[in-house]
C-alpha positions as CSV (number, residue, x, y, z in Angstrom):
1,R,100.2,82.9,107.4
2,Y,103.2,84.2,107.6
3,I,105.4,86.9,109.4
4,T,108.7,89.0,108.9
5,P,110.1,92.2,109.9
6,H,108.6,94.3,107.3
7,S,105.4,92.3,106.2
8,Y,102.5,90.1,107.1
9,F,101.0,87.4,104.2
10,W,97.7,87.1,104.3
11,A,95.5,85.1,102.3
12,E,92.1,84.7,102.1
13,D,89.6,82.5,102.7
14,G,89.6,78.9,100.8
15,T,92.9,79.6,99.0
16,D,95.2,77.0,98.1
17,V,99.1,78.4,99.8
18,N,102.1,76.2,99.2
19,E,103.5,77.6,102.6
20,S,107.5,76.6,101.1
21,D,106.7,79.1,98.3
22,M,105.2,81.4,100.5
23,K,107.7,81.5,102.9
24,S,110.9,81.4,100.0
25,L,108.8,84.9,98.6
26,M,108.5,86.3,101.4
27,D,112.1,85.8,102.6
28,T,113.3,86.9,99.1
29,F,111.2,90.5,100.0
30,E,112.5,90.5,103.5
31,N,115.7,90.3,102.8
32,E,116.4,91.2,99.3
33,I,113.8,93.7,97.6
34,Y,112.7,95.7,100.4
35,P,116.4,96.4,100.9
36,T,117.4,97.0,97.3
37,D,114.3,99.1,96.9
38,R,114.4,101.2,99.8
39,E,118.4,102.3,98.9
40,F,117.5,102.9,95.2
41,F,114.1,104.9,96.0
42,G,114.0,106.1,99.1
43,S,111.4,104.4,101.6
44,E,107.9,103.8,102.6
45,A,105.7,105.8,104.9
46,I,106.5,104.2,108.2
47,P,104.8,103.9,110.4
48,G,101.7,104.7,107.6
49,I,97.9,105.1,108.6
50,D,97.7,101.9,111.3
51,N,100.9,103.0,113.6
52,D,102.5,99.4,111.6
53,P,105.7,99.6,109.5
54,H,104.3,96.2,108.4
55,I,103.5,95.7,105.0
56,Y,100.5,93.7,104.4
57,V,100.3,91.2,101.2
58,L,96.7,89.7,100.5
59,Y,96.6,86.6,98.3
60,A,93.3,86.9,97.0
61,H,90.5,86.1,94.1
62,D,89.2,88.0,91.6
63,I,90.9,91.0,91.6
64,G,90.8,91.5,87.8
65,S,91.3,90.1,84.8
66,N,95.8,89.1,83.4
67,V,96.2,91.5,87.1
68,A,99.2,89.4,89.2
69,G,98.6,91.7,92.0
70,Y,98.7,95.8,92.7
71,Y,99.3,98.6,94.9
72,N,96.2,100.8,95.9
73,S,97.2,104.6,97.1
74,S,94.0,104.6,98.5
75,D,94.2,101.9,101.2
76,T,96.8,104.5,103.2
77,L,94.1,106.6,103.9
78,N,91.6,106.2,106.9
79,P,88.1,104.5,106.3
80,Q,86.4,107.4,106.9
81,V,87.8,109.4,103.8
82,K,87.8,106.3,101.7
83,E,85.2,103.9,102.8
84,Y,86.9,100.8,101.8
85,S,90.3,101.3,102.6
86,N,92.0,98.6,104.0
87,A,93.5,100.9,106.1
88,H,97.2,99.5,106.1
89,D,100.0,99.4,103.5
90,T,98.8,96.8,101.7
91,Y,99.7,94.7,98.2
92,V,97.0,92.4,96.6
93,L,98.7,89.8,94.5
94,G,96.2,87.4,92.6
95,S,95.5,83.4,94.2
96,T,96.0,82.6,90.1
97,Q,100.0,83.8,90.6
98,D,102.0,80.7,91.6
99,L,103.9,82.1,94.8
100,G,107.2,80.2,93.6
101,D,107.2,81.7,89.7
102,S,109.5,84.5,89.4
103,Y,106.6,86.8,87.9
104,T,105.5,87.0,91.2
105,Y,108.8,87.7,93.0
106,S,109.1,90.7,90.2
107,T,105.6,91.9,90.6
108,L,106.7,92.7,95.0
109,A,109.9,94.6,93.4
110,H,107.6,96.7,91.3
111,E,104.6,97.3,93.2
112,F,107.1,98.0,96.7
113,V,108.5,100.9,94.1
114,H,105.0,102.3,93.8
115,M,104.7,102.0,97.9
116,I,107.6,104.3,98.0
117,Q,106.3,107.2,95.4
118,N,103.6,107.2,97.3
119,A,105.4,108.7,99.8
120,S,108.2,110.6,98.3
121,D,106.4,111.8,95.2
122,R,102.7,110.8,94.7
123,N,101.4,112.9,92.3
124,D,103.9,112.6,89.1
125,V,102.5,110.9,85.9
126,S,102.0,107.5,85.3
127,W,104.1,106.8,82.9
128,M,107.4,107.6,84.9
129,N,105.6,106.1,88.1
130,E,105.3,102.8,85.8
131,G,108.7,103.2,84.6
132,F,110.6,103.7,87.4
133,A,108.5,100.6,88.9
134,E,109.8,98.6,86.3
135,V,113.9,99.8,86.7
136,G,113.0,98.2,90.7
137,V,112.6,94.6,88.9
138,L,115.3,95.3,87.1
139,L,117.6,96.4,90.0
140,N,116.7,93.3,91.8
141,G,117.9,90.7,89.0
142,Y,114.2,90.0,87.5
143,D,113.1,90.1,83.9
144,V,110.3,92.4,83.1
145,G,108.0,89.8,81.4
146,G,108.4,91.3,78.0
147,A,107.1,94.9,77.9
148,D,110.6,96.2,76.2
149,W,110.3,93.6,73.4
150,F,106.8,94.6,73.1
151,Y,107.6,98.4,72.6
152,I,110.3,97.3,70.3
153,Q,108.1,95.7,68.0
154,E,106.0,98.6,67.9
155,P,107.6,101.9,68.5
156,D,105.9,103.9,67.2
157,L,104.2,105.6,70.6
158,Q,104.2,109.0,72.5
159,L,106.8,108.6,75.7
160,N,104.7,110.8,78.0
161,S,101.1,109.8,77.3
162,W,99.7,106.4,79.2
163,V,96.9,104.3,78.4
164,D,94.3,102.0,80.2
165,S,95.2,97.8,80.5
166,S,92.6,97.3,77.4
167,S,94.5,99.1,74.8
168,P,96.4,96.8,72.7
169,D,99.2,99.3,73.6
170,F,99.3,98.8,76.9
171,S,102.6,96.4,77.5
172,S,104.4,98.3,75.4
173,H,104.4,101.8,76.8
174,Y,105.6,99.5,79.9
175,G,108.3,98.9,77.7
176,Q,108.9,102.3,76.6
177,S,109.1,103.8,79.8
178,F,111.5,101.5,81.3
179,L,114.0,101.5,78.7
180,Y,114.3,105.3,78.7
181,L,114.6,105.4,82.3
182,T,117.5,102.4,82.4
183,Y,118.8,104.7,79.6
184,F,118.9,107.6,81.6
185,L,120.4,105.5,84.4
186,D,122.9,104.2,81.9
187,R,124.0,107.8,81.1
188,F,123.7,109.3,83.8
189,G,124.0,106.9,86.6
190,K,122.7,105.9,90.4
191,E,122.5,110.0,91.6
192,A,121.5,111.5,89.2
193,T,118.6,109.0,88.5
194,Q,117.7,109.1,92.0
195,A,117.4,112.6,91.9
196,L,115.3,112.3,89.1
197,T,112.5,109.4,91.2
198,N,112.0,112.8,93.6
199,N,112.4,115.5,92.2
200,P,109.4,117.7,92.7
201,E,108.0,118.6,89.2
202,N,106.2,116.5,86.9
203,D,106.7,114.8,83.8
204,L,109.1,115.8,81.3
205,P,109.6,119.4,82.8
206,S,111.2,117.1,86.0
207,V,113.9,115.8,83.3
208,D,115.1,118.5,82.4
209,D,115.1,120.3,86.4
210,T,117.2,117.3,87.4
211,L,119.5,117.7,84.4
212,A,119.8,121.2,85.5
213,Q,120.3,121.1,88.9
214,L,123.2,119.1,88.8
215,N,124.6,121.2,85.7
216,I,124.7,117.9,83.9
217,T,126.0,119.3,79.9
218,D,127.1,117.6,76.4
219,P,131.1,117.7,76.4
220,Q,131.0,118.6,73.0
221,T,129.1,121.4,73.1
222,G,129.2,122.9,76.9
223,N,124.6,123.1,76.9
224,L,122.5,121.8,79.4
225,I,121.2,119.1,78.5
226,T,117.2,118.4,78.1
227,A,115.4,116.1,78.3
228,D,114.3,116.3,74.4
229,D,117.9,115.6,73.8
230,V,117.9,112.6,76.0
231,F,115.0,111.7,73.9
232,M,116.5,111.9,70.6
233,D,120.2,110.0,71.3
234,W,117.5,107.3,73.1
235,A,115.7,107.1,70.5
């Protein structure tokens, strides 16, 4: 339905599409979200499994209850390996999602970070992957949908754990991960946070390793700052 230099927009047959909203969304993705996420987090795999640099955005029915959209890394695999792979770098947006709604924009900003992470650090843990995707939403100037507020109401959660979407704490975990990583960004800056996103270690050891590699020390004690120190100061 629409083409930009880095994307194709596809709509499932029978789906109502507001042409003006679609074009505004995909032009914003092209001119603002795409360069902002790439500048901070790095590049998606180019040209990818299909030898085409375009990202496929599929606007489709019945993608799951309360799901605005998602990125599935298995779509980057050959269908001979993963039978139902789309064999393209693909996002799916639910057709119940208003293309003109700001949350749709934030969804694309979030999911594009996942696409980049799949190329740069695909085996990291969920809380960091999701937290950084929410940081991508913030960097693009969008709201994270109240996940931070949900966490503040019930803050007694384990940071480095994750739950499935059926859990009543699901949104709170997003908020917790987002707030921890935005604190890291505020305290240590852009370069340190970019180093953390690309650190080959996983989970909290990647925080320790990043801080150690950058020799980030406590100005009062001269000791290296650790992930535990960051958590205690943030909490």
